[in-house]
C-alpha positions, 0 to 999 in steps of 0.5 A: 671126678669127685662126686658128692652124693649118689644123686650126683653120680646118677645124674652124671651117668644119665647126662653122659648116657644121653650125650653118647646115645641120644636125648631119648636114652633112658635107663631101665635099671642100675647095677651098683657095686661098692669099693672097699677098704682093706682093714687088715690082711695086705697081699694075703688073699691070693696067698690063701690067707685071711683078710678083714675088709669092708664095703664102703659108702662109695660105689660104681653105678652102671645105668642100663638101657635096652637098645642099639644093635643086636649082639652089641654092648655099648658103654661110656664111662664119661668120668674117665674118657669121652668115647663110646666102647662098642663090643660084640659078644659073639666076637669079643673072645677073638680079640684077646690080644688086642688090648692096650692098657687097663680101663673100662673097655678092657674090664668089659671085655674081660667080663664078657670073656669070663662069662662066655667061658662059663657058658653064661647067657649075656644080655645084648643090645645094651647101652650102658653109662658108667659113673661112680664116686669111688676114687680112681687109683686111690686103693679102694678097688674101683676096678673090682667094683666096676667088674662086679657091677658089669657082671650083674648088669650083663647077666640074663639071670641072677647069679650066686654071690660066689659066681659073681665074685669069681667072674669079676676076678677072672675079668681082672685077670684077663685085663692083666691084673692077677688079683685075689678075690677079696676085693670082689667079695667085699663089694658083693657082700657089703658091710665088713667081712672076714674073707678066707682066701683058701676057700673064697668064702666070707663071714659077715661081721658087725663091728661097733666103732663107737667113737672111731672112724676109718679115713683114707688119706690121699698120698697123691701117688696113683696106684695101678695094679697091672703096672706095679710090682703086684704081679711080681709079688704074686710070682714070688709067693708062688715060688716060695710056696713051691719050695716050701712044699718040696722041702718042708711040707708037701701038704701045705696048700697056700702060704696063708695056711703056714702057722707061725710055729711051722715057720720058725728059724730052724725050719725055714733053714731046711728049705734050700733056694729060699733067699732073703727076699723070699723069706721076707715075703713069707714072713709078711704073709705068716705074720699078717694072717696072725694079725688078722686073727688078732684083729677079729678078736679086737673087733669082737671086743670093740678094742679099737686101740688094739686094732689100730696098733695091728694096722700100724704093724701091718703097714710096717710089715707091708713096707719092710718085708713085702716091700710094696709101699712108696716113700711118699705113702710111708711119709704120710703114714708116719705123719698120721701115726704121730697125730693125737687121736690116730689109733693106727695107720698103714698103707692100703691096697696093692702098693707103690702108691695109693692112700694111707688108711687111718683109724681116727677118733671122731673128735680128732678128724678135723684136727688131723685134716688141718695138720695134714694140710699144714704138714704133708700137703704143704710139703708136697703142694703138687700132691694136695687135693680137696678130697685129701682126707675122706672119712668112709662109712661101711655100705651095702653090697652089690645089687641091681635096682630099677631106675 
């Protein structure tokens, strides 16, 4: 469901909450967590590398009302499914094997399990209504925003940023998605961050975009991490790291820490068992981390033409070396790169679907929009949507606010 303003999102959550829990249902708090754009650093967070990411001005909102039965958490995500989820905190850990699919119920169960595993107190007797304007399957990490918002909503006391990040990441793992911690970090931090996958820490940046905007173009191919090759790429990365540690550098902690000079052709040939596929995966990680370093310098200099070129190079590496893209996404990216006013474009997110991210001169946005309508969306009429090109600003991080 595409919602236009935060007021629309809140109204939807309240409407769904009253329909599910009764007309007297009234929220006392809101837990809010934004989605994110991955600017540079595709698939390197779980490889211990650097990522540039930004929280967007689109969020998941959870309306929190107190009531219902003791030890029971009820929730409805009316924009996704029209049924009430009901989980008892004292028994949820016993139901780990009962999951089917990935959705709000599985994420809520994952959050509860992750909090129980850390001996954290959980608010119970809650009735939650979830809504949002982060497009689902669009590569903006709606799942990370949802899990972060759930952690904040369920905790009986304020948590440190890193606690929220790690609990939300653990929840996604328990729901079957072996993600890194970059998405959750961006959602918690707000604004633009340089995320370090080795330490699970981040540094806030303050980019000045001048006459540029970041925009997300819908490919029409939905993306779901749990059912994509994302888990296989995680496994390949771990296998490559183990071989490099065994035969080249026992002290190497993560592929993201592998310097380009240490990954020369001569040295990589010293690692038996590294086939063409694993070499290609490592090539991407090493070059992508270097692009992130160059991207930080470009941001500090407000050199957005260079940043755009780095984005395009990132996309090519993601598609060709990491093999995580999709033919239609690459067609869309190619169209964008050829348009006047587009500094760079790339596939974004886990891959095999999802959107293209473009850096566009502000004055060229409407021309890009119309060119896409006459081009990609005309050729693929079944893929078109009213929100096909969305300009995204950077927004605040996760927070708990009074209703």
